[in-house]
N, C-alpha and C positions, 0 to 999 in steps of 0.2 A: 307613118302611123306608129303608135306606141306598141310595145310588146305586151302580150297577155301576162299579167302577174301570175307567177307560177312557182311551185316548189321543185320543179323538174330541173335537171342539170343541163338540158340541151336548149337549143333555140326553139321558139314556138312561132306559130303563124301570127302574122300581124292582125290585130283586132282594132277596128276603128273606135274612136272615142264615143261617138254616137252611132248606135246601130240602126241602119236603115232596114226597116222591116222587110222590104222587098228583096234586098240583097241577102239577108239572113235566110229567108225562106228559099230563095233560089239556091244558095250554097248548100243548105240542108237537103233539098230535093236532089241536087246533083250528086251529093254523097250517097243518097239512097239508090239512085239510078246506077251508080258505079259499084254497088254492093251486090255482086252477082252470085256469090256462093257463101254459105255459112261455114266458116272455118271453126276449128275448135282451139281453145286456149289450153295451154298446159296447166295442170293443177298445181298451185303453189305448194312448195315442199312443206311449209308449216301447217297446211290444212290437214287436219287429222282424219278427214272422211273423204271417200271417193265422190267424184261428181259424175252424174249421168251425162250421156252425150249431149243432150239438149241443154244441160247446165254448163258444160264446157263451151258450147256454142253461145250461150247467154253471156258467159264470162268474156268470150272473144268480143262480142258486140259491145259490152260495157267498156272494155278496155279501149276499143276503137273509138267509142264516143268520147272518152277522156283525152284522146290525142289531138282532136281537132280544135279549131279556133273557137267554135261554139260548143263548149263542153257540156256533158250531161245527157240525160235522157230518163225515160221512165220505163222500168221493167215491170210489166203488168201481165199477169196471167191468173189462172185459177188458184185458189188457196191450196197450199200443201205441195206445190211443185218446186219449192226450193229457191225462192227469191232471196231469202235471208242468207242462205249459204253461198249463193252467187255473189252477194254483196260482200260477205266476209272474205270470200276468195279474192274479190277485187281489192279490198283493203290490204290483204296480204301481198298481192301481186304488185300493187302500186305504193309500197311503203315510201314515205317521203324521204328525200335525201337531206332536206333542210330541217334541222331540229327545231328551228323557230317557227316552222309552219307544218306541224305534224298532226294536229288534232282533227279527228273526224267527228262531226256533230251529227247526232241522231236525235230527231225530235219526234215525240209521240206521247201518248198517254202513259202514265206511270207503269201500269201493268205490262204494256208493250216494251217499255224500256228495260224492265227487269227481265223480260223474256229475251231481249237482245243480249243483255249481259250474260245470261245463262247460255245462249247459243254461241256467243263469242268464246266463252270459256270451254264449252264442250267441243267446238269445231276447230279451235285454234290453240287450245291449251290455256291454263289459268295464268301462265306467265308471259304469254305472247303479247298481249295488249294490257296496258295499265288503263283501267276503266273507272269512270266516275258516273254514277247516276245522280244527276244534279236535280235534287228534289228535297223538299222539307225544310225544316228550320235550320238544319246543320249544313245546308248547301253552301258551296263556295260563294263568297261575296265579291271576289275580284276575277274579272275575265282573264287577267294575266295568269292566275293559278290554273286555268284550263290547260295551259301549255305544259303542265306537269303530267298530263294524261294523253294517251293515244286516242281514246274514244270518250266523248262526253255525251 
């Protein structure tokens, strides 16, 4: 089986070319079953704000999700509990090693994108991420130019 295309430096679990839905669900279920305690992740040094315990636990869970063969997940809770800061912490914790695969894409309404830019600058500093809000007439016309940015 081929390896999962990744920007990580290490070996990854093998991922089949065609995902068998039953195998995927079984693998994810087993991962949940083995998840007996909610550990806390360390706050990334570059993060300028403290995280609450439940946010450090959320960061641990998000990090764990990114390590498996079937990456990703949805972090969903009530408004105002810090999903954005947990995602920023994850972006800081998992900085890409490969400069050719470094861009994080955030998709949303323009007002939300401007809020994300503001949050990134406030929580990680204005020079930590090179950010592009891709909107309007002056937007970048080449996908290759996205690679000049950490966050689009």
